[in-house]
N, C-alpha and C positions, 0 to 999 in steps of 0.2 A: 306660726312660730316654728322655726326649723329645729331639727333634732338636737344639734349642738346647743342651741339656746335653751331648749327644754331641759337637757341634762345639766347645763350650768345652773339653771334655776333650782333644780332639785338639790344640787350641792350647796348653793348659797342659802337656801331655806334652812338647811341644817346648820350651816356656819353661823348665821345670825340668830339662831335659837340657843346657842351655847351659853349656859349659865343663867339664862333669863328666869327660869322657873325657880331658881334658888335665890334670886335677888342679887346675883353677882354676875351680871352679863359680861361675857368675855368680849371686850370691845375691839373694834378694828382700829380706831384712832384713840389718842390719849385723852379721853373724856374725863378721867379721874384726876388728871394732873400729870406733870412730867415725871416719869419713872414710877408711877403708881400702877399697880396691877389690880385686877386682871385685864390685860390688854395684849395685843400683838406688839412685837418689838419695833425698834427703829423710831422711837418717839422724836428724836431730833429732826430727822428728815420729814416726818409727818407734820410737825409743828412749823418747820421752815416752809413747807409747801403751803400750809394754811396761811402763814403770814404773807407769803408772796401773793396769794389770791386776795387777801384782805387789803394789801397795799394797792392793788389795782381797783378793787371795789371802792376804796376810800377816795379815789380820784374820779369816780363815775357819777354822773347825774342820772340816777335811776332810783326806782323804788321796789319793783317786783323782781323776783329771782325764781327761775326753775333750775334746781340742782339735779341734773340728770345723772343717775348712778351714784347717788350721794351716800351710800353705805347706811350707817345708822343716823346720819344727819349732822355730822360734826361741822362741816363748812356752813351748812344752812343755819344752824343755831348760832354760830359765831357771827355770821353776817347780820343776823337779827339782833342779837344781844349787844354787839359792839358798834355796829354801824346803822342800825335802824331799818334794814331792809325787811320786806315782807316775802319770805321764801315759801316755796312748796318743794318738798323733796320727792324725787321720783326714783324708784328702784324696781328692779325686776322681781326680787323675792318679796313676798308678802311679809315675811318675818322681819326684814329690814325696815319696812314701813311701820310695822308694829313697834319696833324698838324706837324709831324716831318719835312716834306719838307718845309712847310710855315714858321715855327718858327725858324728852325735851318739850313735850306738848307741841310738836311740829305737825303742820299739815303735810301729809304724805300720801302718795298713791303708787300702786303697783302698775308699772308701765314698761313695755318693751321699747328700748331706745331706738330700735329700727323703725318704729311706727308710733309716733307720739300722737295721741288722739285729740289734739287741741287745734284751735284755729291759728292761722298765720299771725305772727308778731304779737303773741299773747303776753309775753313777759319782756320787761326792759332788758334783763340780763339772763343769759343761759350759761350755766357752768357744767362742764364735763371734765372732771378731774380724775385721772388715772382710770379711765373707763375704756377708751377706744381700742387699746391693745388687746382686750379680752373679747372683743365682739366678732361675730361671724362676718359682718359687713360694715366696717368702720366708716367707709365713705357714705353709705346710706344713712348711718346714724348722725354723722356730722351735717349732712344735708338737712335732716330733720331738725337738728338743733338750730341750724341757721334759719330755717323757715319759721320757727316759733319764737325766735328772739327779735326784739324790736330795735335795740340799740347796740348791744355788745354781746359777744360770745367769748368765753374763756375756756380754752382747752389745755389741759396739762397731760403729759405722758413721760414717765421716766424712760420709756422704751423708744426714745427718739435720739438719733445719732447725727453728729455734725458732718460726717463723711459718708458718701454713698457706698464706698467699699466696706466700711465698717457695718453699715446697715445690712448690706448684702450677706456678709459673713454671718451676722447674727441670725438672719432669716434661714440660713442653711443649717444651723445647729439648734433651732428652736425645738421644743418638746411639745408636740401637739397632743400627746396622750395624757398629759398632766391635767388634773382637775383645775378648772378656771385658769387655763393656760394663757401665757402671753402669745397670742396667735400671730400678731403682726408687730413689726418694728418699723419705725418711721424715719423719714428724713424731712427737713424743712420744705423741700420742693413739693412734697405731697400736699401740704397745707396751702402752699402758694398756688399749686395747680387748681385747687378747689375754690380758694377765696380771692385770688388775684391780689391787687394792691390794697385790699381792705385788711389784710393780715399783717401784724408785726410780731416779732419774736422776742420774748423776754426770758430772763433767767428765773427758773423756779427754785433752784437750790444749787449752790456751788458744790463741787466735788470735795474740795479741800477748804477748811479742816473739819470735815464732817466726823463727829464722834457720837455714838449712841448712848443711851441712858445707863449702860453698864460701865461706862468710862467717865462720864461727867455727871454732876449733880444739877439741880435746877438753877442754882446760882450761876454756874458756868454756862448752862444752856441759854440763860437770859442774855449772855454776852455773845454767844456763837450764833444763835438762830437769826438775829437781825443782820449779822454779817453774811451768813449763808444765803439769806433771802434778799440780798442786795438788789435794788431796782436798777437793772442794767440789761443790755441786750444779751440774747442767747449766744453762747460761744462754746468751744470745746471744753471750757472749764465748767460748764453747766452739767448737772445731773438731770437729764431730760430737758424738756422744752415747755414753755408756756406760749401758746399761740393766742394772741388777742385779736379778735376780728371785730372791727368797728363798722357797723352799718350806718350809724348816724354820728358824724363827727362832733356834734354839739354835746354828746354824752361825756366827752373828756373835759374835765375842769382843771384849771391851774391850781386852784385851792383844794385842800383836802377837808373832809368832814371833821376829823379830829387829828391831833398831832401824831406823828409817828411814834413818839415816846408813849403816848396814851394807848396807841394801838398795840404795842408790844406788852405793856403792862396789863391790859385787859385780856389779851390772849393767854398770858400765863396765869392770870387770876381766875380764868374760867375753869371750874371743876364741878363735877356732880358728886353727890354723896354715895357712900356704900353703907348699908345695903341700898339697892335701887328703890326709888320712890316712883310709883305709877302716877303719871300726870296726864294720862290719856283723856280724862274728863275735862281738861283745860283746853283741848285743841279747838282752835277757831280758824276757819278757812278765810283767808283775806278776801276782801270785797271784789278784787279783780278776777277772782276765780269763778264768779257766777256765770260768766259767758264762755268758760274754757271749752265746753263740750259742744259748741255750735259746729255746724258743718264746715269742714276744712275748705278753704278757698283753693282754686286751681293753681297749680304751680308746675313748672317744667321739671324735666328729669333731674336737673341739677339743683333743685330746691328753690331757686329764686332767680329771676331774670337779671338782678343786679350783679350776680356773681360773674367774674371773668374766668371761666373754666377752661383749663387746658386738658381737653379730652384725650390727647395723645399720651400725656403723662399718666392720666388716670387709668388708661388702658394698660400701660406698662405696669403700673402699681398693682392692678388687679391680677395681672398675669404672674407677677412676682409673688403675690399673696397666695395664689392658688398652687404654686409650684411646691412639691413636697420637700421636706428637709433632706439633707444629704444622708444616705445610708452607709456609704463607704467609710470605714474606720480611718483610712489614710486621708481621705478628703476632709473628714470632720476634724482631724488633728491639724490639718493645714488651715482650716477656717478658725480654729481655736487659737492657733499661733497668731493669726491676723488680729483677733480680738485682744489678745494679750499685748501686742504691739500698740494697738489703739489706746488701751488703758494707760500704758506707760507714756505715750505721746501726750495724751490729754492731761496727765498729771504734771508733766514737764511744762506744758503751756499754762497751767493754772497759776494764778498770782500767788506769791509767797516765796520764801527762801527754800532752796533745794534741800538744805540740811533738814529743815523742819518737815518738808514733804516726805523725805526718805524715812525719817523717824515715824511719821504718821503711817506710811505705807506698811512698814514692818509691824506696827501695832495692829493694823487693820487686817492682816492676813489671817484668815480662818477658813474652815471648810465652806461656810456659806458664801463668803466673798469669792472664793475660788470657783464654786459652782456658778455664781452669778457671771463671772468673767467668761467662763468657758461654755455657758449655756447649758 
């Protein structure tokens, strides 16, 4: 394990420990319900992303899930309780795995995403949601995820941009000194170079009309979240990307397990009580995990011979990733101006009336949004 990953693990151990000893764990995702504390902010986008992933899982013919970098296990428990999957949640910090077991009775293991110690094609579906941007070597981690999935791989990252010039500008103003930093920003070509024709790009969350829990209540969120999580191709109107990699085409079904209305209702109905109840004694590891730790099969440097890898692009990507952020104040201002232009352009392109979008943009301006735009 490299130095950055070790330091990240130390920080994450402390983060996933917050409030647990008092029975009021400070959650990463809205596990207590929309707008209910103690949790991190931005419940609307977090529930929208969860719904987008659930909508894909609802169409897949599979049973087992490896949720790589699953935090405290929000996506894992939703896939189990709503759609009947058998998940195992994988995370770097032991404390995150402990929360998954205690809060949800989820099977969970502490694993480095760069080196998953399981045999090839162990799980039907592998999920990596909002993980790769934080990793030292995201290409290696995605290769590992591809290797251990049998049918489908779902990757999401808000740090993916529709235009190469926007991604380049974002890379030049990134902050590598921040704890658990967004180290890498992506473009769809990066995933295409790694997975070839097996990858398709979907919308994880629309930019407009995204409003957080400080501005809307649960009743309004029940209307907005399904709209923001619209099952449509990735576009400049999307906040981030969902890359769906299909190794086995038979995994996609025309029919869904449950109706979309049921999916939305069950998502919003899912809540755990406060104070927290320790359910660790209820943990049962799925039967398919019995052979997880067998010797890994041999695979090539790109994870699997089925991949159509563009090594030239991956070489460019790694060179860009290793280049340092811009130190010149003038040049940083130039790149920040490019990012502001990209935000305005994406808002203009987004569906909806310009009048409503302008009103929304004015309401959304705050120090945090400004920092996000300018890196």
